[in-house]
C-alpha positions in Angstrom: 41.4 -30.9 -64.1 39.9 -27.6 -63.0 36.4 -29.1 -63.3 37.4 -32.1 -61.1 38.8 -29.8 -58.3 35.6 -27.8 -58.4 33.5 -31.0 -58.1 35.6 -32.3 -55.2 35.3 -29.0 -53.4 31.6 -29.0 -53.9 31.4 -32.5 -52.5 33.5 -31.5 -49.4 31.2 -28.5 -48.8 28.3 -30.8 -49.1 29.7 -33.2 -46.5 30.4 -30.3 -44.1 26.9 -28.9 -44.5 25.5 -32.4 -43.9 27.7 -32.9 -40.8 26.6 -29.5 -39.4 22.9 -30.2 -40.2 23.0 -33.6 -38.6 24.8 -32.6 -35.4 22.7 -33.3 -32.3 21.1 -30.1 -30.8 21.4 -29.6 -27.1 18.0 -29.7 -25.3 17.0 -26.5 -23.5 16.9 -26.7 -19.7 13.6 -27.8 -18.4 11.3 -24.9 -17.7 10.6 -23.9 -14.0 7.1 -24.8 -13.2 4.9 -21.8 -12.6 1.8 -21.4 -10.5 -0.9 -18.8 -10.6 -0.3 -17.9 -6.9 3.1 -16.8 -5.8 4.4 -18.0 -2.4 3.8 -15.4 0.3 7.0 -13.8 1.6 8.2 -15.1 4.9 7.0 -13.1 7.9 9.6 -11.6 10.3 9.0 -12.6 13.9 7.8 -9.8 16.1 9.8 -9.3 19.4 7.9 -9.4 22.6 9.4 -6.3 24.3 6.7 -3.7 25.1 9.3 -0.9 25.7 11.6 -1.3 22.7 10.6 0.6 19.5 9.7 -2.0 16.8 8.5 -1.8 13.2 8.4 -5.5 12.4 4.7 -5.5 11.7 5.2 -2.6 9.2 8.0 -4.5 7.4 5.7 -7.5 7.1 2.7 -5.3 6.0 3.9 -1.9 4.7 0.3 -0.9 3.8 -0.6 -0.7 7.4 1.2 2.6 7.6 -0.6 4.1 4.7 -3.6 5.5 6.5 -1.5 7.1 9.2 0.8 8.6 6.6 -2.2 10.1 4.8 -3.4 11.7 8.0 0.0 13.3 8.5 0.1 14.5 5.0 -3.3 16.1 5.4 -2.2 18.1 8.4 1.1 19.1 6.9 1.8 22.9 7.6 -1.5 23.2 9.5 -2.0 23.6 13.2 -2.2 20.5 15.4 -3.6 21.2 18.8 -4.6 17.6 19.7 -3.0 14.3 18.8 -4.8 11.0 19.4 -2.2 8.2 19.8 -3.1 4.5 19.9 -4.4 1.4 18.1 -7.6 0.5 16.3 -9.8 2.0 19.0 -8.1 5.3 18.4 -8.2 4.8 14.6 -12.0 4.1 15.0 -12.6 7.8 15.6 -12.5 7.9 11.8 -14.9 5.0 11.6 -17.7 4.5 14.1 -16.8 7.7 15.8 -16.6 9.8 12.7 -19.6 12.0 13.3 -18.3 13.0 16.8 -14.8 13.5 15.4 -16.1 15.9 12.7 -18.1 17.8 15.2 -15.8 17.9 18.3 -12.2 17.4 17.2 -11.6 18.2 13.5 -12.5 21.9 14.1 -10.0 21.9 17.0 -7.1 20.8 14.7 -6.9 17.2 15.9 -4.7 14.5 14.3 -5.6 10.8 14.5 -2.3 8.9 15.0 -3.9 5.5 15.5 -3.2 2.3 13.6 -5.1 -1.0 13.8 -3.3 -3.7 15.7 -0.5 -1.5 17.1 1.2 -2.5 20.3 3.1 -0.2 22.6 6.4 -1.0 20.8 4.9 -0.1 17.5 3.7 3.3 18.7 7.2 4.0 20.2 8.7 3.3 16.7 6.2 5.6 15.0 6.8 8.4 17.5 10.5 8.1 16.7 10.4 7.6 13.0 7.3 9.2 11.4 7.3 12.9 10.3 5.8 14.4 13.4 8.7 16.4 14.9 7.3 19.7 13.7 3.9 19.2 15.3 3.2 21.2 18.5 0.1 19.7 20.0 -1.1 21.1 23.3 -2.8 17.8 24.3 -2.0 14.1 23.5 -4.8 11.6 24.1 -3.3 8.1 24.6 -5.0 4.8 24.7 -2.7 1.8 24.0 -1.9 -1.7 25.3 -4.9 -3.9 24.4 -2.9 -5.6 21.6 -0.1 -6.5 24.0 -2.3 -9.3 25.4 0.6 -11.8 25.1 2.5 -9.9 27.7 1.7 -9.8 31.4 0.1 -6.8 33.1 3.3 -5.3 34.4 5.0 -5.6 31.0 2.0 -3.9 29.3 2.0 -1.1 31.9 5.7 -0.6 31.4 5.0 -0.2 27.6 2.3 2.4 28.4 4.8 4.3 30.6 7.4 4.2 27.8 4.8 5.7 25.4 4.0 8.5 27.9 7.7 9.3 28.2 8.4 9.2 24.5 5.4 11.4 23.8 6.6 14.0 26.3 10.1 13.9 24.8 8.7 14.3 21.3 6.3 17.2 22.2 7.9 19.2 25.0 5.3 20.8 27.2 2.4 18.6 26.0 -0.3 17.7 28.4 -1.4 14.0 28.2 -4.8 12.5 28.8 -4.1 8.8 29.5 -7.3 6.8 28.7 -8.0 3.5 30.5 -8.0 0.4 28.3 -11.6 -0.2 27.6 -13.5 -3.3 28.6 -13.4 -6.2 26.2 -14.1 -9.9 25.9 -10.5 -10.7 24.7 -8.3 -10.2 27.7 -10.6 -8.3 30.0 -9.2 -9.3 33.4 -5.6 -8.7 32.4 -6.4 -5.3 30.9 -8.2 -4.3 34.1 -5.0 -5.2 36.0 -3.1 -2.9 33.6 -5.5 -0.1 34.3 -4.9 -0.5 38.0 -1.2 0.1 37.4 -1.3 2.9 34.8 -3.7 5.1 36.7 -0.8 5.8 39.1 1.1 7.5 36.2 -1.2 10.5 36.4 0.0 13.5 38.4 -2.9 15.8 37.4 -0.3 18.3 36.2 1.2 16.8 33.1 -0.6 13.5 32.9 -4.4 13.1 33.5 -6.1 9.7 33.8 -9.5 9.2 32.2 -11.2 6.0 33.4 -13.9 4.9 31.0 -14.5 1.5 32.7 -17.1 2.7 35.2 -19.0 4.3 32.3 -19.1 1.1 30.3 -20.9 -1.4 32.6 -21.2 -5.1 31.7 -24.4 -6.1 29.9 -25.6 -9.4 28.5 -26.1 -10.0 24.9 -27.1 -12.9 22.6 -24.2 -14.3 20.5 -24.1 -16.8 17.6 -25.5 -20.3 18.1 -27.8 -19.1 20.8 -25.1 -18.6 23.4 -25.3 -15.8 25.9 -22.0 -13.9 26.3 -21.0 -10.8 28.2 -20.4 -7.5 26.6 -20.1 -4.0 27.8 -22.0 -0.8 27.1 -20.5 1.1 24.2 -18.9 -1.9 22.5 -19.6 -3.2 19.0 -20.7 -6.8 18.3 -17.1 -8.0 18.4 -17.0 -7.1 22.1 -13.7 -5.3 21.6 -14.1 -2.2 19.6 -16.3 0.8 20.4 -19.5 1.5 18.5 -20.8 5.1 18.0 -22.3 5.1 21.5 -18.9 4.1 23.0 -17.2 7.0 21.3 -19.9 9.3 22.6 -19.1 8.0 26.1 -15.5 8.7 25.6 -16.1 12.2 24.2 -18.5 13.2 26.9 -16.2 12.0 29.7 -13.1 13.7 28.2 -14.6 17.1 27.3 -14.3 18.9 30.6 -10.6 18.1 31.0 -9.8 18.5 27.3 -11.4 22.0 27.2 -9.5 23.0 30.3 -6.1 21.8 28.9 -6.7 23.4 25.5 -7.4 26.7 27.2 -4.1 26.4 29.0 -5.5 25.3 32.3 
């Protein structure tokens, strides 16, 4: 009898094991297809206001702040007597204008506070949010507005005025050299209209206007595909940014007033 019970139990276990072994196995969920290139993150729309501080372009491209942050870190706890504020044309002092910068401005404790592609609203945001509050420059050199080409001339001029006011608020007592927007083949007529407005911001006491346009006359040059297109003295082949000779024009024109202001005049 004992042997029969054991045999029946063994058979039952066998059936159980068989039932477990033969139970259908749930299929895993289908794998999500992968690609070698991830989708680019959505870009935030940039507002059009020229007078409202805005950092949208830095949120879209955080690396665009890197160079400026490095310049600030390098001058940390050192004197800063001159700050150059602007876009790629200002940033270009450390490119095409490097030889002049190293000779004329680095020894005078200058900071390059320019970022490629900046508009007036981006400069306003940087003045408010980057670590510059402890700097005490005697002179600020400002050239900004060319990248606001989607705005009309009066809107761009309002943005320039806001940058002037913000610079004065950030650095009490600073003297400002406001540089004309340089000639270019991108939005030349509009930018010349802007210049005709912003030159009135100079009072020759706190703000001084430096007009580079008469020093950069129009010339003719050959372009691709045999076309002849206008350019201006001192511009690079893109007919927008300055070449080394353009930075020399700027430096030579600015030196008399810069020397005077640095000396307390």
